[in-house]
Backbone as CSV, one residue per row, in Angstrom:
resi,resn,N_x,N_y,N_z,CA_x,CA_y,CA_z,C_x,C_y,C_z
1,MET,0.839,-1.191,0.000,0.000,0.000,0.000,0.877,1.245,0.000
2,PHE,0.541,2.209,-0.827,1.391,3.387,-0.923,0.620,4.585,-1.459
3,SER,1.161,5.758,-1.146,0.594,7.026,-1.611,1.611,7.722,-2.513
4,ILE,1.164,8.148,-3.678,1.988,8.943,-4.587,1.662,10.409,-4.347
5,LEU,2.681,11.217,-4.087,2.490,12.636,-3.803,2.982,13.479,-4.976
6,ILE,2.110,14.335,-5.504,2.467,15.137,-6.676,2.056,16.594,-6.454
7,PRO,3.000,17.478,-6.172,2.679,18.917,-6.129,2.607,19.463,-7.553
8,VAL,1.640,20.326,-7.816,1.512,20.883,-9.170,1.270,22.382,-9.110
9,TYR,1.769,23.049,-10.126,1.536,24.489,-10.281,1.387,24.790,-11.771
10,ASN,0.198,25.235,-12.177,-0.084,25.593,-13.571,0.345,24.493,-14.545
11,GLU,-0.260,23.318,-14.382,0.099,22.165,-15.216,-1.080,21.701,-16.062
12,GLU,-1.903,22.638,-16.542,-3.077,22.264,-17.318,-2.719,21.487,-18.595
13,ALA,-1.535,21.708,-19.126,-1.167,21.073,-20.394,-0.881,19.579,-20.261
14,ILE,-0.492,19.138,-19.060,-0.043,17.741,-18.941,-0.721,16.950,-17.829
15,ILE,-1.480,17.592,-16.954,-1.970,16.905,-15.761,-2.881,15.721,-16.090
16,GLU,-3.744,15.848,-17.095,-4.672,14.761,-17.415,-3.946,13.569,-18.040
17,ALA,-3.177,13.823,-19.064,-2.508,12.730,-19.773,-1.505,12.001,-18.878
18,ASN,-0.750,12.751,-18.090,0.278,12.122,-17.263,-0.316,11.382,-16.059
19,THR,-1.407,11.885,-15.511,-2.066,11.161,-14.423,-2.666,9.853,-14.939
20,THR,-3.229,9.890,-16.118,-3.773,8.681,-16.732,-2.676,7.659,-16.998
21,ARG,-1.558,8.133,-17.513,-0.414,7.247,-17.758,0.097,6.660,-16.448
22,LEU,0.199,7.485,-15.425,0.692,7.026,-14.131,-0.249,5.988,-13.530
23,ALA,-1.549,6.230,-13.587,-2.519,5.290,-13.029,-2.443,3.938,-13.734
24,ALA,-2.230,3.955,-15.035,-2.103,2.697,-15.778,-0.887,1.908,-15.296
25,TYR,0.215,2.603,-15.060,1.421,1.932,-14.544,1.162,1.374,-13.141
26,LEU,0.547,2.157,-12.278,0.312,1.729,-10.900,-0.660,0.555,-10.835
27,ASN,-1.653,0.528,-11.718,-2.575,-0.608,-11.761,-1.825,-1.907,-12.061
28,GLY,-0.773,-1.799,-12.855,0.018,-2.978,-13.196,0.809,-3.534,-12.029
29,LEU,1.029,-2.720,-10.996,1.763,-3.191,-9.826,0.895,-4.069,-8.925
30,GLU,-0.422,-3.965,-9.090,-1.382,-4.795,-8.356,-1.225,-4.667,-6.845
31,LYS,-1.086,-3.425,-6.395,-1.019,-3.116,-4.969,-1.941,-1.928,-4.700
32,PRO,-2.550,-1.871,-3.521,-3.407,-0.715,-3.203,-2.593,0.582,-3.239
33,TYR,-3.147,1.604,-3.869,-2.441,2.878,-3.972,-3.431,4.021,-4.035
34,GLU,-2.905,5.223,-3.868,-3.646,6.449,-4.111,-2.689,7.470,-4.697
35,ILE,-3.206,8.329,-5.556,-2.437,9.436,-6.118,-2.983,10.718,-5.516
36,LEU,-2.146,11.427,-4.780,-2.550,12.693,-4.169,-1.911,13.835,-4.957
37,ILE,-2.746,14.617,-5.623,-2.280,15.760,-6.402,-2.661,17.019,-5.641
38,CYS,-1.665,17.860,-5.373,-1.943,19.095,-4.636,-1.501,20.306,-5.448
39,SER,-2.466,21.078,-5.875,-2.201,22.314,-6.604,-1.905,23.426,-5.601
40,ASN,-0.833,24.183,-5.877,-0.491,25.283,-4.974,-0.440,26.591,-5.751
41,GLY,-1.500,27.365,-5.589,-1.549,28.683,-6.213,-1.721,28.701,-7.712
42,SER,-2.198,27.620,-8.308,-2.352,27.578,-9.764,-3.365,28.618,-10.235
43,THR,-3.048,29.252,-11.357,-3.923,30.290,-11.903,-4.505,29.907,-13.260
44,ASP,-4.149,28.731,-13.768,-4.691,28.276,-15.046,-5.829,27.290,-14.786
45,ASP,-6.013,26.315,-15.640,-7.132,25.378,-15.530,-6.772,24.116,-14.737
46,THR,-5.648,24.149,-14.047,-5.179,22.958,-13.322,-6.205,22.459,-12.308
47,ASP,-6.787,23.361,-11.521,-7.709,22.938,-10.470,-8.958,22.265,-11.036
48,ARG,-9.508,22.821,-12.084,-10.707,22.212,-12.685,-10.387,20.819,-13.224
49,LEU,-9.258,20.707,-13.910,-8.867,19.413,-14.471,-8.547,18.412,-13.374
50,GLY,-7.937,18.889,-12.297,-7.616,18.002,-11.173,-8.859,17.445,-10.518
51,ARG,-9.874,18.292,-10.354,-11.132,17.810,-9.779,-11.807,16.809,-10.707
52,GLY,-11.625,17.010,-12.004,-12.164,16.057,-12.970,-11.472,14.699,-12.874
53,LEU,-10.174,14.713,-12.654,-9.431,13.463,-12.495,-9.886,12.703,-11.253
54,GLU,-10.202,13.433,-10.198,-10.703,12.804,-8.977,-12.018,12.071,-9.255
55,ARG,-12.862,12.657,-10.107,-14.119,11.997,-10.488,-13.873,10.823,-11.424
56,ASP,-12.903,10.971,-12.317,-12.632,9.927,-13.308,-11.958,8.704,-12.696
57,PHE,-11.219,8.919,-11.605,-10.495,7.817,-10.948,-10.914,7.734,-9.477
58,PRO,-12.168,7.390,-9.219,-12.663,7.369,-7.834,-11.890,6.366,-6.971
59,GLY,-11.496,6.825,-5.791,-10.762,5.957,-4.884,-9.290,5.825,-5.213
60,LYS,-8.873,6.377,-6.342,-7.474,6.286,-6.761,-6.796,7.652,-6.782
61,VAL,-7.479,8.655,-7.307,-6.926,10.012,-7.375,-7.664,10.905,-6.391
62,ARG,-6.897,11.613,-5.573,-7.457,12.617,-4.664,-6.780,13.944,-4.987
63,PHE,-7.591,14.970,-5.183,-7.068,16.274,-5.590,-7.311,17.308,-4.507
64,PHE,-6.277,18.103,-4.234,-6.367,19.175,-3.247,-5.841,20.461,-3.876
65,SER,-6.361,21.564,-3.429,-5.894,22.856,-3.917,-5.720,23.803,-2.736
66,ILE,-4.533,24.408,-2.654,-4.293,25.418,-1.628,-4.027,26.743,-2.338
67,PRO,-4.480,27.854,-1.760,-4.411,29.136,-2.478,-3.008,29.707,-2.620
68,LYS,-2.115,29.383,-1.672,-0.788,29.987,-1.677,0.200,29.122,-2.454
69,ARG,1.025,29.766,-3.277,2.026,29.016,-4.020,3.154,28.595,-3.091
70,GLY,3.628,27.362,-3.259,4.734,26.851,-2.471,4.760,25.336,-2.504
71,VAL,5.788,24.760,-3.125,5.854,23.305,-3.249,5.973,22.639,-1.890
72,GLY,6.620,23.308,-0.933,6.711,22.768,0.420,5.343,22.683,1.075
73,LEU,4.505,23.683,0.841,3.150,23.679,1.390,2.321,22.558,0.774
74,ALA,2.503,22.340,-0.531,1.778,21.268,-1.212,2.230,19.897,-0.699
75,PHE,3.532,19.736,-0.495,4.049,18.476,0.031,3.519,18.219,1.436
76,LYS,3.525,19.245,2.259,3.014,19.119,3.634,1.551,18.681,3.635
77,LYS,0.744,19.316,2.791,-0.672,18.967,2.698,-0.847,17.516,2.258
78,ALA,-0.078,17.093,1.281,-0.189,15.721,0.774,0.203,14.699,1.838
79,VAL,1.270,14.980,2.580,1.691,14.068,3.652,0.598,13.969,4.713
80,GLN,0.024,15.091,5.069,-1.033,15.099,6.088,-2.244,14.290,5.638
81,GLU,-2.552,14.325,4.354,-3.739,13.655,3.839,-3.500,12.200,3.458
82,ALA,-2.250,11.797,3.325,-1.925,10.455,2.835,-2.491,9.370,3.741
83,ALA,-3.075,8.352,3.136,-3.689,7.256,3.890,-2.689,6.166,4.251
84,TYR,-1.564,6.113,3.539,-0.614,5.012,3.726,0.721,5.513,4.268
85,ASP,1.493,4.587,4.810,2.787,4.947,5.402,3.877,5.111,4.350
86,ASN,3.776,4.356,3.272,4.771,4.464,2.201,4.408,5.634,1.291
87,LEU,5.273,6.651,1.268,5.041,7.857,0.487,6.084,7.963,-0.618
88,ILE,5.637,8.226,-1.839,6.556,8.378,-2.960,6.245,9.694,-3.659
89,SER,7.230,10.579,-3.688,7.053,11.894,-4.291,7.619,11.888,-5.709
90,ILE,6.801,12.284,-6.675,7.259,12.361,-8.058,6.789,13.675,-8.675
91,ASP,7.372,14.007,-9.822,6.983,15.207,-10.557,5.891,14.864,-11.561
92,VAL,4.958,15.770,-11.762,3.837,15.506,-12.651,4.272,15.361,-14.106
93,ASP,5.440,15.915,-14.457,5.872,15.804,-15.853,6.405,14.416,-16.195
94,LEU,6.611,13.568,-15.202,7.077,12.191,-15.391,8.360,12.136,-16.223
95,THR,9.233,13.117,-16.049,10.480,13.126,-16.800,11.504,12.140,-16.242
96,THR,11.278,11.684,-15.018,12.139,10.663,-14.436,11.437,9.316,-14.524
97,ASP,12.183,8.276,-14.839,11.626,6.945,-15.068,10.734,6.518,-13.895
98,ILE,9.472,6.215,-14.181,8.534,5.872,-13.120,8.776,4.470,-12.550
99,LYS,9.711,3.735,-13.104,10.081,2.456,-12.497,10.674,2.664,-11.103
100,PHE,11.060,3.920,-10.795,11.521,4.244,-9.447,10.463,3.869,-8.408
101,ILE,9.204,3.953,-8.767,8.126,3.678,-7.815,8.205,2.247,-7.313
102,ALA,8.280,1.289,-8.222,8.350,-0.120,-7.824,9.642,-0.413,-7.065
103,GLU,10.745,0.163,-7.516,12.033,-0.061,-6.848,12.010,0.484,-5.428
104,SER,11.488,1.688,-5.258,11.487,2.293,-3.927,10.531,1.574,-2.984
105,LEU,9.435,1.050,-3.496,8.508,0.295,-2.655,9.196,-0.910,-2.019
106,ASN,9.969,-1.621,-2.816,10.704,-2.767,-2.280,11.711,-2.326,-1.224
107,LEU,12.375,-1.201,-1.477,13.418,-0.726,-0.560,12.843,-0.165,0.735
108,LEU,11.613,0.325,0.705,10.998,0.874,1.918,10.701,-0.198,2.968
109,ASP,10.838,-1.460,2.594,10.733,-2.528,3.596,11.933,-2.508,4.540
110,LYS,13.047,-1.941,4.050,14.291,-1.951,4.825,14.776,-0.556,5.185
111,TYR,14.462,0.430,4.343,14.959,1.791,4.529,13.799,2.747,4.807
112,ASP,14.114,3.863,5.474,13.087,4.857,5.807,13.009,5.983,4.785
113,ILE,14.079,6.199,4.036,14.078,7.157,2.933,14.824,6.549,1.756
114,VAL,14.265,6.713,0.568,14.920,6.287,-0.667,15.103,7.517,-1.542
115,ILE,16.341,7.789,-1.912,16.669,8.947,-2.740,16.932,8.493,-4.169
116,GLY,16.126,8.956,-5.094,16.394,8.710,-6.505,17.360,9.762,-7.007
117,SER,18.514,9.323,-7.484,19.567,10.261,-7.874,19.792,10.281,-9.379
118,LYS,19.586,11.457,-9.963,19.872,11.641,-11.383,21.369,11.610,-11.648
119,LYS,22.144,12.083,-10.691,23.594,12.134,-10.854,24.194,10.731,-10.885
120,LEU,23.657,9.829,-10.081,24.131,8.447,-10.096,23.658,7.708,-11.339
121,GLY,22.530,8.158,-11.884,21.970,7.512,-13.060,22.376,8.225,-14.339
122,GLU,21.379,8.580,-15.119,21.623,9.282,-16.386,20.632,10.415,-16.489
123,GLN,21.106,11.569,-16.940,20.208,12.717,-17.026,20.448,13.537,-18.276
124,GLN,19.347,13.954,-18.864,19.375,14.868,-20.002,18.739,16.169,-19.524
125,ARG,19.588,17.119,-19.107,19.123,18.398,-18.592,20.039,19.491,-19.101
126,SER,19.612,20.727,-18.975,20.410,21.835,-19.491,21.720,21.964,-18.710
127,ILE,22.732,22.496,-19.377,24.041,22.681,-18.751,23.938,23.585,-17.522
128,VAL,23.107,24.609,-17.616,22.949,25.549,-16.493,22.410,24.828,-15.265
129,ARG,21.365,24.017,-15.461,20.771,23.309,-14.330,21.731,22.266,-13.761
130,LEU,22.493,21.614,-14.607,23.482,20.637,-14.138,24.562,21.326,-13.308
131,PHE,25.013,22.490,-13.763,26.063,23.223,-13.063,25.584,23.677,-11.682
132,ILE,24.383,24.244,-11.626,23.838,24.722,-10.353,23.636,23.558,-9.388
133,SER,23.092,22.468,-9.885,22.846,21.297,-9.053,24.139,20.732,-8.481
134,THR,25.164,20.646,-9.315,26.456,20.115,-8.867,27.064,20.996,-7.783
135,GLY,26.995,22.315,-7.973,27.538,23.242,-6.985,26.822,23.125,-5.654
136,PHE,25.513,22.958,-5.710,24.730,22.835,-4.477,25.085,21.544,-3.736
137,ILE,25.223,20.458,-4.459,25.561,19.165,-3.851,26.925,19.232,-3.168
138,VAL,27.880,19.890,-3.806,29.218,20.044,-3.214,29.133,20.833,-1.911
139,LEU,28.350,21.914,-1.918,28.197,22.718,-0.703,27.538,21.931,0.429
140,VAL,26.537,21.134,0.095,25.873,20.316,1.113,26.875,19.364,1.758
141,LYS,27.716,18.779,0.941,28.726,17.860,1.477,29.710,18.591,2.374
142,LEU,30.131,19.780,1.964,31.096,20.548,2.744,30.510,21.055,4.055
143,LEU,29.283,21.535,4.009,28.687,22.171,5.192,28.024,21.174,6.143
144,LEU,27.394,20.149,5.586,26.625,19.230,6.423,27.212,17.827,6.491
145,GLY,28.213,17.561,5.659,28.845,16.247,5.691,27.988,15.139,5.117
146,MET,26.995,15.481,4.288,26.153,14.460,3.668,26.642,14.168,2.258
147,GLY,26.783,12.892,1.943,27.349,12.509,0.667,26.351,12.119,-0.393
148,PHE,25.084,12.432,-0.188,24.083,12.099,-1.196,24.198,13.060,-2.383
149,SER,23.617,12.676,-3.506,23.875,13.440,-4.732,22.625,13.991,-5.408
150,ASP,21.486,13.994,-4.718,20.282,14.548,-5.332,19.318,14.986,-4.230
151,TYR,19.010,16.274,-4.216,18.072,16.811,-3.222,16.887,17.490,-3.902
152,SER,16.587,17.089,-5.135,15.414,17.619,-5.821,14.163,17.000,-5.218
153,ILE,12.993,17.553,-5.524,11.772,17.113,-4.859,11.223,15.808,-5.428
154,GLY,11.525,15.510,-6.686,10.980,14.314,-7.314,11.797,13.064,-7.028
155,THR,11.191,11.911,-7.286,11.788,10.586,-7.071,12.442,10.465,-5.696
156,LYS,11.625,10.683,-4.690,12.028,10.475,-3.294,10.919,9.668,-2.615
157,ALA,11.298,8.744,-1.736,10.319,7.936,-1.020,10.592,8.016,0.470
158,TYR,9.522,8.051,1.240,9.643,8.260,2.681,8.663,7.359,3.435
159,LYS,9.003,7.068,4.681,8.060,6.495,5.622,7.348,7.654,6.337
160,LYS,6.036,7.691,6.234,5.283,8.778,6.846,5.503,8.835,8.347
161,THR,5.582,7.672,8.986,5.762,7.644,10.438,7.087,8.263,10.862
162,VAL,8.062,8.265,9.955,9.377,8.818,10.263,9.401,10.332,10.091
163,ILE,8.771,10.848,9.029,8.928,12.263,8.689,7.770,13.156,9.123
164,LYS,6.660,12.596,9.577,5.456,13.401,9.764,5.650,14.579,10.721
165,ASP,6.395,14.378,11.807,6.594,15.487,12.758,7.508,16.561,12.171
166,TRP,8.509,16.160,11.429,9.419,17.126,10.803,8.718,17.929,9.713
167,VAL,7.795,17.296,9.009,7.084,17.962,7.917,6.318,19.177,8.417
168,GLU,5.833,19.125,9.635,5.065,20.242,10.178,5.886,21.533,10.241
169,LYS,7.215,21.412,10.249,8.078,22.580,10.419,8.730,23.068,9.121
170,ILE,8.455,22.400,8.002,9.078,22.839,6.750,8.418,24.120,6.246
171,ASP,9.163,24.876,5.440,8.611,26.136,4.943,7.924,25.943,3.595
172,HIS,7.725,27.022,2.881,6.934,26.987,1.651,7.675,26.393,0.461
173,GLY,9.005,26.396,0.500,9.770,26.072,-0.701,10.272,24.648,-0.804
174,SER,11.288,24.461,-1.637,11.763,23.130,-2.013,12.888,22.591,-1.137
175,SER,13.303,23.322,-0.120,14.431,22.878,0.690,14.060,21.774,1.672
176,TYR,12.786,21.383,1.679,12.375,20.362,2.644,13.074,19.025,2.433
177,VAL,13.482,18.740,1.214,14.135,17.447,0.965,15.429,17.333,1.754
178,ILE,16.282,18.340,1.630,17.553,18.289,2.358,17.324,18.296,3.867
179,GLU,16.317,19.026,4.330,16.031,19.069,5.766,15.571,17.715,6.284
180,LEU,14.689,17.054,5.545,14.203,15.743,5.958,15.321,14.700,5.933
181,VAL,16.129,14.744,4.886,17.231,13.786,4.777,18.241,14.006,5.898
182,TYR,18.562,15.273,6.174,19.522,15.561,7.234,19.007,15.077,8.594
183,LYS,17.746,15.386,8.903,17.198,14.998,10.199,17.099,13.481,10.336
184,ALA,16.736,12.816,9.250,16.653,11.353,9.291,18.034,10.732,9.476
185,LYS,19.016,11.265,8.772,20.384,10.748,8.891,20.911,10.969,10.303
186,LYS,20.693,12.163,10.833,21.156,12.494,12.169,20.498,11.610,13.225
187,SER,19.251,11.227,12.984,18.508,10.405,13.933,18.781,8.917,13.766
188,GLY,19.625,8.574,12.802,20.017,7.179,12.631,19.088,6.343,11.776
189,HIS,18.200,6.979,11.030,17.303,6.229,10.162,18.044,5.759,8.904
190,PRO,17.781,4.551,8.457,18.469,4.038,7.258,17.988,4.737,5.987
191,ILE,18.943,5.186,5.183,18.669,5.901,3.931,19.470,5.239,2.827
192,ILE,18.878,5.105,1.666,19.596,4.545,0.522,19.384,5.455,-0.685
193,GLU,20.393,5.514,-1.538,20.336,6.306,-2.767,20.487,5.370,-3.957
194,ILE,19.622,5.526,-4.953,19.670,4.653,-6.126,19.670,5.503,-7.399
195,PRO,20.251,5.012,-8.480,20.276,5.774,-9.732,18.918,5.793,-10.420
196,VAL,18.603,6.931,-11.052,17.391,7.041,-11.854,17.734,7.731,-13.174
197,PHE,16.931,7.464,-14.182,17.094,8.128,-15.473,16.145,9.307,-15.553
198,CYS,16.646,10.440,-16.045,15.827,11.649,-16.152,16.075,12.348,-17.485
199,ASP,15.000,12.656,-18.187,15.079,13.446,-19.412,14.181,14.668,-19.220
200,ASP,14.777,15.755,-18.748,14.011,16.950,-18.378,14.603,18.162,-19.075
201,ARG,14.021,18.481,-20.214,14.527,19.622,-20.972,13.470,20.713,-21.153
202,ARG,12.391,20.601,-20.401,11.394,21.658,-20.495,11.777,22.795,-19.545
203,LYS,11.144,23.923,-19.735,11.454,25.094,-18.924,11.103,24.840,-17.465
204,SER,11.980,25.266,-16.558,11.757,25.058,-15.134,10.499,25.782,-14.671
205,ARG,9.787,25.172,-13.696,8.600,25.792,-13.133,8.966,26.839,-12.084
206,PHE,10.233,26.873,-11.695,10.705,27.845,-10.710,11.439,28.983,-11.414
207,ASN,11.413,30.159,-10.814,12.304,31.229,-11.241,13.703,30.840,-10.788
208,ILE,14.589,30.585,-11.723,15.869,29.969,-11.393,16.714,30.826,-10.449
209,TYR,16.666,32.143,-10.608,17.475,33.020,-9.753,16.910,33.057,-8.334
210,ASN,15.593,33.131,-8.228,14.974,33.083,-6.901,15.238,31.750,-6.213
211,GLU,15.206,30.675,-7.006,15.419,29.341,-6.439,16.854,29.171,-5.946
212,ILE,17.809,29.693,-6.700,19.212,29.622,-6.266,19.384,30.347,-4.937
213,PHE,18.863,31.575,-4.864,18.992,32.347,-3.635,18.312,31.635,-2.477
214,TYR,17.101,31.135,-2.700,16.338,30.462,-1.643,17.075,29.222,-1.134
215,ARG,17.539,28.390,-2.049,18.171,27.128,-1.632,19.482,27.366,-0.874
216,PHE,20.292,28.262,-1.365,21.568,28.525,-0.694,21.341,29.223,0.645
217,ARG,20.361,30.099,0.718,20.044,30.746,1.988,19.586,29.723,3.024
218,ASN,18.706,28.812,2.625,18.207,27.811,3.564,19.280,26.795,3.948
219,LEU,20.188,26.504,3.012,21.296,25.615,3.341,22.182,26.255,4.405
220,LEU,22.488,27.525,4.242,23.302,28.229,5.236,22.582,28.339,6.580
221,ARG,21.274,28.521,6.534,20.493,28.593,7.772,20.551,27.249,8.517
222,LEU,20.420,26.153,7.768,20.495,24.832,8.387,21.882,24.581,8.960
223,TRP,22.910,24.961,8.205,24.293,24.799,8.669,24.535,25.602,9.955
224,PHE,24.022,26.820,9.993,24.204,27.674,11.165,23.492,27.069,12.377
225,THR,22.295,26.536,12.164,21.549,25.891,13.250,22.313,24.686,13.789
226,VAL,22.890,23.912,12.889,23.683,22.737,13.289,24.897,23.162,14.097
227,ARG,25.560,24.214,13.660,26.743,24.722,14.363,26.395,25.186,15.779
228,LEU,25.268,25.882,15.907,24.853,26.366,17.217,24.574,25.208,18.166
229,LYS,23.930,24.173,17.693,23.609,23.028,18.539,24.888,22.305,18.974
230,ARG,25.866,22.264,18.076,27.116,21.588,18.421,27.908,22.353,19.478
231,SER,27.705,23.665,19.488,28.467,24.496,20.442,27.810,24.566,21.820
232,ASP,26.552,24.065,21.919,25.865,24.114,23.212,26.499,23.151,24.225
């Protein structure tokens, strides 16, 4: 049994086709599941289409809409609403191989977090995004001592019982992945990283400059908090 978590923002062009494709794949796994789609601040036709998907896939698709934009807020809402302990977060564009879902389900029997890593696998992404991602990963290793290679929001799996209390404290943005991984690692929870294939050449849904500033600021904030606790 598992819950698929999908935050969306202005995805009217792909939400119907990709949810249908995803449901067909999940039906083939022959395990109880639910798809939780949470729209955050969408201004296009995403909400109407999402509610339609909930009607078209009764008991399988659940759609939520929150007025404020923020992928962290959407993730928090989805975790709170999830019916199952096994949580798998993916991107609605399905640019990363969805076989990660079956692989992570097997691994969640032994591990509390499964990290799908594009860097360990194969990725087709713009040079700019690859450069920024690599720089961020290096900084995380230097500041926090974590050797994982992917902190993006997609292709990550979690045990709800492990992360639910931490989720309540995450902010609006995308830095929740690194925060959850850091807290789980520090608390001694088993984490595994596996390679995934990603072909993502569409325009980013984030303002890249705002995202760079936000992620590096939150990384430094986490590092500073860790330093203060060590000095106590």
